[in-house]
N, C-alpha and C positions, 0 to 999 in steps of 0.2 A: 567635272568639279567645279561648284557653283561659286561664280563671280561674286565678289564681296560687294556691299550695298555701299553705293554712292550718295543715298542720303543722310542729311548731316543729323547728328544726336539732338534728340527733343530737348528744348529749351526747359527752362523752370516753368515758364508760362504755357507751353504746350502741355507738359506734364499736370499741370494743374488742371488744365481743361479736360485732359482724358480722364480726371477721377471727379473733380468736383469743384465749382466755382469757388473763390475766397469768400463771398457772402454766406454761400450756403454751408460752409465749414464753420465759421462763425456761428451763425444760426445754429447750428446743431450743439456746439459747445454752450453757447447760452441756454440752450433748452436742457441740455443735460445736467449744468451748474444750477440751474433753477429747480430741476428735479431733487438733485442733492440736497438742497437747502431744504426744500419742502418735508423731505423724508427725515432729514437729520436734525432739522429745529426742535420739534417736539421732544427727540431723545436728549437733545443738548439741554432743553429746559428742564427736563427729568432729574438731569445731571445737577444742574444748576440748583434745584429745590432740595436734593438729597445733601447741600452743602449747608443748609441755613437751617436754623431753629424752628420750631414749631411757630413759636409766636411769630416769626418774620412769615411764613407761608401763609398764616390766617390772616396776616394783614396786608392786603393788596395795595399796589402791584409789586409782585414779586420781581426782584430786581434780576437783571438780565447777565449779573457777571457772580461767579462761584463765591460763597461764602467763607468762613472761618471756622466751620464745623465739621468739615470732611472727615477729619480723623475720628472725632467724637462720633459721629452719627454712624458711620460704618462700623466702629468697633461696638458700638451699643447695639446694632442689629446683628451684627454676626455673633456675638459671643454673649452680651447681656440678655438677649430674650425679647419678644415682642407682647405686650400686655393682651391684646386682643385676640392672641392665639395661645392661650395659655403660658405665655412666657418661653415658649420655644425660640431658641435663636435661629436666625436664618442660616446659619452655618448647617445645621440639621437639615433644614428643607433643601439646603442645596445638595447635600449629600444623599436624602432620600432620592431627589429627583435625578440625579447623576445614575444612580444606582438602577433606577426604573428605565430610563432613557437607554443606557448601555444595554440592560437585559433584553429589552424589547428590540433594538437593532441587531446584537448579536444572535439572539432567538431567532428573530425573522431570517435573517440569513441563514444561518445553519439549517433551518428546517427547509426553507426554500431550495437552498441549493442541493440538497440531499434529494428534495422531491423530484427537482427538476433532472437530475442525475439518473433517478430510478425511472422516471418516464421517457427519456430521451435514448438511454444506451441500454436497458433492459428489456426483453420481451417477455411479458407473460400476459395472461389473460385478463381482460378489463382494464388493460393500461389505459388508453384514450377515455375510458368510463370514469376512470379516478381522475383523470385531468379536466375533465369537463366538470365533475362534481366539484373540484376546487374551484374552477374558473367560475362556475355558477355563482359560489358564494361573493362573488364582486357584485352581484345584484340585489345582496340582502343588505339593507341599511343596519348601522350600528342599533337602532333605536328596537330592531326586530329581536336581535339575539341578547340585548342586554338583560331582560328580565330572566330567562332560564340560566344565563351564564351567572347572575348574580345568586340565583339559588342554587347553583353547584355550590360557589365559593360558600355560601353560607352553612350549606350540608358537609364540607370538607373542612370547616373550621379554618378557612383563609382569610377573613375579615381581619384588617389590619396586619398584614403580612405583605413583605416582597413578593412573594409567590403569587399571593392573590393579585398584587398590582401588575405583573409581569405577564404569568402564564398565558391568562385569557387573549393577549394582545398579541401573542408571537407568531401565531399563522397569518401567512400573508399569501394571498392569490395572485397579487401583482407582482411580488417579488419571483414568485414561482414561473409565472409567466414569461418575465424578463430573462431568468436564467435558461428557461426551455428553449427560447428563441435564440439566444446565445450560443446554447450547445448544438443547436440544429446546424449552426455555420461551421462546425468545426468539421474538417474533411474526414472522410470515411477510411481514408490511406492513414490518417494517424492512428486512427482506433487498430486498424489493421496491423501497423508496424508494432504497437504497443503488445498487442496479443503475440506477434512473431517473438518479441524479445523476451516472453514470458512474464508479461506484467497483469497481475490480478486486478479484479475491479478495485480493490481498495488502493492499490500503487497508482493504478491509472488515474483515479480520482486525486490523488494527493499530489503525484509528482508532474501530473500534465494539466489535468482541468483546472487546479486550485492557481498554478501560477498564470494560467491564459485567462484566469476570472479575476485577477486582483482590481483592474481597473473600473469593471462591474460593480464587483464589492465594496470598493472604496465609494463610488457614485452612490450607491444604496444605503450605505452606512451612514452618510450625511444625509439623506433624507429621511431616513428611518430615526435616526437621533433625535433630529428636530421634531419628527412626529411622535415619539416617545416625551421628549420633553415639553410640548405643548398639551400634552392630554389633560383633558378637564373632567368630562362626564364619568370614565370609570374610576379615576380615584376618588372623584366626590360620593361615590357610592361605595366604594369598599375600605374607606377610611373613617374612622369615628375618634381616632384618638389624634390630638393635634401633632405629637410628635412623629406620626407616621403620614402627614400630609405632605403632599409636592408642593413646589414653590407657587404655582399657579393657584393652587386651592387655598394656600394661605394669603396670596395676595386679595383673593374675592373675600376671605374672611377678615382681613386687616381692615377694611373700609366697612365704615358705619354710615347711617343715612344722615346722623349728625356731624358736621364738621367739627366740632368741639371734643368729639368721641373719637376722632381718628388721629393716630399719629402719623400726620402727614409725611413727616422727614423721614421716618422707617418706613412708610410704603415707598416713598421715592428711592430708598435706598435698595429696598427689596426690588425694585422694579429695574433697578440698573445692574444688580446683581443677577438677575434671571436671564438678562440678553446677553450677559458674557460668555458663558460656557457654549451655546448655538453659535456665537459670533465666531469664537476661537474653532470650532470645529470646522466651519467653513472656511476659515482663513487659511489654517493649517492644511487642508485637503482639498484646496481650491482645484490645485494641478489636477489631481487624481480624479477628482468629481467632474471635471470638463472634458477629461481624456476618457472617462466613463462613460458620460452622455453621447459624446461624438462614437466611440466604437458600439455602443449600443444600437445607435442608428443605422450604423452600417449593417 
């Protein structure tokens, strides 16, 4: 039996020396706070501008404290309509963008997880050929595929539709690769046990693989939702009507070359509203997102 240690417990100073010096900790916190201020100040400044009138914004310098037009500006943008985009309210743009982002994220996850499931757990001729065919698409830039895809959308009459905005973007070689790598870590004994219990392919996928993949799905959902929310080039091509624009496209249309022609107070309101949904998704799914990234690396 080992004898108890006679060494006295480490003092606060010893613990500090084991980790990091006090000066290093203060410096790290100072750098972190400075970084937060640098990143957060433009967002704060945009919020301040969104609470002032257009005349106040056009007459510099802009105050550093919020104004008294918060309710009026946000109500006008959400429900009143913005002149430079045909009077379409920002609420409609947010709805369009939410549908597109959710459609892209969910569609990519469904297609990718089913593709990875077929490649890993089914044995058929050309299985690896199809996997590498999917993987090679990572080497093709969007600009190479954009013209033929647009031609297909025109021929099918999918311009200015949610289908045209979502379907061409739901294939994802990256998500397929990530799910494949995760499925390869599942022990063969689990597959054999499911087969012995009489679980068919669909039941094995639904009752075993999906619960095991929850954290990976959550991490991918956050990434893919933000990817869909910030899309610019494809929505710019396939939408001609202002009421089908996403919020990123509308922001670009709202800004004129002449300051006097731009409703800057509504632009600032739209900018603030555009960043709220992605922030909410990241904050609400932060725990799952981090767990998914850690487990994926394992």
